[in-house]
N, C-alpha and C positions, 0 to 999 in steps of 0.2 A: 736451556730451558728446564731440562731434568734436573741439572746440577743444583740450580737454585730454588727448586719447588719447595722442598721442606723448610728452608730458610725464610721464604717468603711467607709462610703459614706457622712460623714459630709461636706466635701468640696463641693461635688455636691449638696448637699441640699441647702447650703449657697448660691451657684451660682443661683440655682432655685429660691430662694427667692428674689434675686436682680433682676432677669428677670421678675418675676411676678410682682414685686412692679412697675417697669417701664412700663411693659405692661398695667396695671391697669391705670396708669396715663394717657398714650395715649388712651386707649380703652374709658375710660370716657370722655376724651376731644372730641374723635370723635363722641360719642354718644350725648354729649350736641350740638356739631355743626349740627348734624341732627335733633335734637329736636328743636332748635331755628333757623333751616332753615339759617344757615349762610354758606356763602361760604368759601371754603377752599384756602386761599391765602397765600402768602409769610409771612405776618405779623403774621397770626394765627399759621401757622407752626413754626415759629421762637418762638412764645410764648410757645407753647408746648415744644419744644426743650430746651429752657432755663429753664423752670419749671422742667422737668425730669433730666437735667444735674445738676442743683443746688441741687435737692433732693438727687440724687446719691452721689454728692460730700460730702454734709453735713451728709449723713447717713453713709459714711465710716468714716469721722472724728469723729463722735459721737458715732461710735461703734454699730450701729444698727443691724448689722448682725453677731455680736458675739454670743455665745451660751447664751440664756436666760433661761436655765435649772434651775438656782437657782434664777430666778427673777419672780416676779409676772406679770400677764398678764396686769394688770393696770399700772405698771410701764413701760412696753414695749410699751403700746398704748400711754402713756404720752409723751415718747420719740419720737415716730413717729409723733404725732400731733404737738409737738413743731418744729420740723424740717419743717414740711408742712407749719405751721403757718409763719415761717421765710421765705419760698419760696413765700407765698402769698404776705407778705409785701414788699419783694423785687421786686415782679412784679408790684405791685401798684406804688411803688416809681419810677420804671423804666418807666411805662406808663405815669405818671405825668411829669416826666423830659422830655420825647421825645415827649408829647402831642400827644399820640396815643390811649388814653383811650377811645376816641369817636368811634374808629374802631371796639370795641368789644361790643357785647350785655351784658349789666349789669347783667340781668337775667341768661344768659348762664353762665357767668364767676363766679357769685355767687354760683349759683348750682354746678358748677365743683369744687370750692374751699371747699365747704361743702361735696361733695360726695366722693372726693378722700381720706380723712382721715377716713371716715366711712368704705369705702371699704377696706382700709389697715388694719383697725382694724378688720374687719370681716375676712379677710385673715388670719390674726394671730390667731384669735378665732378658726377659722376652723383647722388651723395647730396644735394648742394646743390639740383640741379635738381629732384629729387623733392620735396624740402622745400618749394622755391618753389612748385611746381604745388600741394602740400598747403595751403599757406598761403593761396593764391588761392581755395581751397574752404572756408576757414575753419579748417582744422586748424592745429595748432601755433602759433597766434597768441597772443601774451602781451600782455595789455592793461596800461598803464602809467599811473600818476598821479604828476605832479610837484607836489611840495609847496615853494612859494617862486615868487611872482610877482616875480622880480628877475633881474638879468643873468646870475647863475649858473643859475638855473632855464631861463631862455631859451636859454643855450648848450647845456643838456642836450638840449633840444627839438630844437634845429638839429643836434645830433649824432646824434640818434637818427633824425631825417629823412634824414641823410646816409647811413644804413645800411639801405636797404629790404629787404636780404636777411636782416636779423635777425628779422623778424616781430614787431616791438615797435610796439604801436599806442598813442599817447598820447590818452587818453580825456579828459583835462581837466587844467587847472592849478588848484592850490587854495592858499589863502593864509589866514593867520590873520585877515587884515583886507581881504577883497576889495573893490575899489573899483569894479568893472564887472561885467558879466554875461558878457564874454569879453575875450580878449587876443589881439593880433596878434603873431605871431612869424614873421618872413620872408614868406613868401606864404601862410601858412596861418592861419587862426583858430581858436582853441581856447576851449572854455567855461571860464569863471572861476567857481570856487565857493569855499564855505567849507571849513576843514579837516574840520568835523563831517559835512559831505556826504561827503567822501572816506571817513572812518571807517565811515560807513554802508554805503557801497559795498564797501568791503573786507570787512566782516562778511557782506555779503550775497553774497560769492564773485564781484563783479563786476570786481575789479581783482586782477591776478596779481602786480605789482610797483609798489612805492612808491619813489620817489627823493626823499629829503629834501635840499632845496637851500636851507637856511637857515644863516645866519652862524653860526659856532661860538660866538659870544657869546651866542646863544639857546640855551645848553647845556640849561637846564631844560625849555624847550618840546620841544626834540629829544628829551630823555629821555623826557618824558611820552608823546610820539607813538609812540616805539619801544615802550614799555611797553604802550599802548593797542593797537598793531598786533600785539603778541604773541598777542592773542586772535583773530587772523584766520589765514587761510592764505597771505596775501600775503608775497612776499620784500621786504625792506626793505633799501635802499641809503642811505647817507649820503654825499653829495657834499661833498668838501672845499671850504671857501670859498677866497677868493684868498690868504688867508694860508699855507695848507697847499700849495695847488697852486703857490704861489710858491716854495716850497722846492724848487729845481731837482733835487735830489740825493735827494729824500725818497721812502720807499715804506713801506707798512703792513707790519708784521710782528707775529707771534705770540710774546709773551714769556711763556712758561709757562701760556698761557690769557689773559694780558692783552694786549689790542691796544696796540701803540706805533707811532708814526711814526719810522722810522729815517731821520735826514738824512744821516749820513755813514757808510757801511758798505760792505764789500765784496760783490761779487754771488756770490763764490765760497764760499759758506758751505753746510755739509751736503753733499748729493749733488752739487751743482753743482760743489763743489771737487774731488770725486773725478772727476766727468766731464772737468773742464778738465785735470787732472793725466793722465787716461789720454790725452786728446787730445794733449797735449804729448809723451808718451812715444811714441804711434804715430807722430806726424809727425816728430819730431826723429830717431827711429831709422830711419825711411825716408829721409829726407834724407841723413843720415850715411852710409847704405849706398850710396845713389846718388852723393854727391858725394866719396866717399873717394878715388878716383883724382885727381880734381881737386885736393883738399886737399893730397895728397902733392906734387903738381907745384907748387902755390903755395908750399908750405913750403920746397921745395928752391930755388925762384926767389928766395924772400926771403932764405934764407941765403947765396946766392951772389952776389946783386946789391949787397948793403951790408953793412958791420958791424953787428953787434948780434944780439939774441935773435929767434928766429922769431916767438914770441908777444909781444904787448904786453898786459900785465895792468894794468888801471885799477881803482880803487875807484869804485864807484857805490852810490846808494842803491837797495835792493830793497824787498821787501814790508814794510810797516809802518815804513819809513825805516831798515831795518837795512842796514849797510854790507856789500855783497857784491863779489867780485872778478870783473870781466868779461873775457873773453878775445877778443883779435882777432889777426889777422895783422898783425905790424909793418908800418906803412905810411910811418912818418916816420924821420928820423935821430936823433930823441929820443924818450924814454919820460917824458912829463910827467905827474906824478900829485901835484902839490902843491897849495898853497892858491890859486894863481893858474894856471889852464890855458886859455890863449887857443884860441879855436875856430878850427879850419882855415879859411882864406879863400882866395880865388882867388890863384893863383900863389904859394901859400905855400912858403917856402923850405925848410921842414921836411919837406914831402913828398918822398919820392923818386920817381924816374921810374917804377919798378915800382908804388910805393905809389899813385901818382895813378890808374893803371889799376885797380888793386884796389878803390880807394875808389869810383871812378866806377860800377863794376859791383857795388860791395857785396860783393865776394869776400872783403874783410877781415873780414866779419861771420861767416863760416862756422864758426870754432870755438866761437862762442856757441851753437851746437846741443849742445855738450857741457855748457855752463852749464844748458841746459834739462834735459837727462837728470840732472844733478846736483841739479835742484830750486830753484836760485837765480833761474832765469828762466823765461819762457814762450815759446812760438813767436810769440803775438799778444799785445800789450800795449803800454803806453806805453814808447817808447824811454827807456833810462836815460841820465841826464846825469851828467857828473863831479860829484863831492862840491862842488868849488868853484863849479861852476855853480848847483847846487841851493841852497847857501847864499845865492847872490847873488839868484836869482829868487824864492825863497820869501818875501823881503822886499818884492818889487815887485808880485807877481801873487797876488791873492785866490784862494784854493783850489788853490794849486799843489801843495802836500803831498798832496793828495787822490789825486792819481795814484799815490801808493804804497799805496793800499789794496789794489792787485793787484800781482802780480809784473811787473818790467819785461819788455819783449817784444823780439824781433828785429826785427819789423815791427809796424805799427800802424795804426789809423785816420786818425791825422794824416798819416803818411807817404804813403799811398796817395791822400790828398786834396791832395798837393803841399807839405805842410809838413815836407819833409825836408831835411837838410842844415844849413847856416849859419843861425843865428838872430841876425843882427847888429843887430836892432832890438828894442825891447820888443814892439812890435805883433807882429812874428813869432812870438816866444816866447808871447805871449798867445793867439795862434790856434792854436797847436800844443797848448797846455793845454785849450782849449776843446774840441778834437776828442778829446784824451785822456779828459776828463771825460764827453763824450758816449758813448764806448766803453764805460766803466766802468757808466754808467747804463742802457745798452741793450745789455748783453752778452747773446748767444746763441750756440749752436753754429753756426747759419747765418751770423752775422756773422763769426765767426773764419774759417770756410771762405771766405767772400766775400772777406776781407782777404788770405787766403794766395793765392787765386785772382788777385786784381788785383795782388798784389805780383809774382807770376810774369808777369803781362802788362805791368805798367807800372812796378812799384815798385823795380825795381833801378837806375833812372836818375833823374836829377833836375837841374834847372838850377842849384839851390843846393848841390850835392854837389862838395866840392873835395878 
């Protein structure tokens, strides 16, 4: 009874988490008002309501209140921090747009912006500590059975053993044809039994979750086990074998009630697409507001330093391979956009004296924030290549065109990891594509903000930028 108490009240615990998060946001806001001796008027109340509402909406869309039993504390805190960072950006953009920033104490708002994620992290640390204590007393422990005495089943056991905070206890390994009484996995030994014994335990309520680690070629056996386990209260999970897990870019999806494996697909479907677009609008608007004076100076300098247009417009491949026009401050004496476009190299004669400075500091990229507002680009994503380069590399690098499942970005995962600038060898381009595809596979709000932050710290310069 103690073991399953928290599980039985999971919905109430989840509701409590939501209430506590919103309460913390409001409580800290009130405390900051008192600390800064600020009066409580309509504008300040509206700011708190907007922050709490936006946080609540984003938290739901990003699955913050799902079960984090099998995820680390660091991963949970990163997700919460990313959502709050987006809320902060949205409030700043709104304050600039409505010219109401002067109404708020900067010290008060900055303290609140920092205090909220710290408090939310502390709340989750406390919750995990309480759960850990409860599990030591036998509460909230879930017993697990692994079906499949094979390398996949053993990897599952090792994975569970590496997550002691999850409260998942492996009670045995079961196989259609067991050959011994026990099996050694790592430093631990587990009882090995027949599948019928597992079914008996599941019917008796001794097992909370069953992981089927059988090859997909044994479809009939898996189907039979799933059907027989439907007469129990055990949760059932099917672990994909080496074929499915080897599909680097695959994920499970629900297709109108039918489960499918999506091998090549954009991560920005449904609400994720709206969140990404909202992020782009907020970030690009804020950056354009802050960079407007600098952009005017750069535009004037480009116009006066050499003949030619201020802006260089070049065709690039965008979302789904559609051709888009990307804007940059002109940094060369030529504006090439044909079938053959040589990449800029060291001591390139085409680069103007001013252009060399702009390119080194990435100031020539600033007009692309207008492309972001238009919707043809994103702040974070794979860097767009000239159409001529795309046609060249798509024939040489497997999976190259998968980078166009998302909008091209001003900065990206490849750039902050050192793969920025000239790609004069196939290996360099291959490495850039690997990072681009890794970004698409693992996209999250936190990852985007991490890339933006690292770009500010180190992404504007590079040894291969000419």
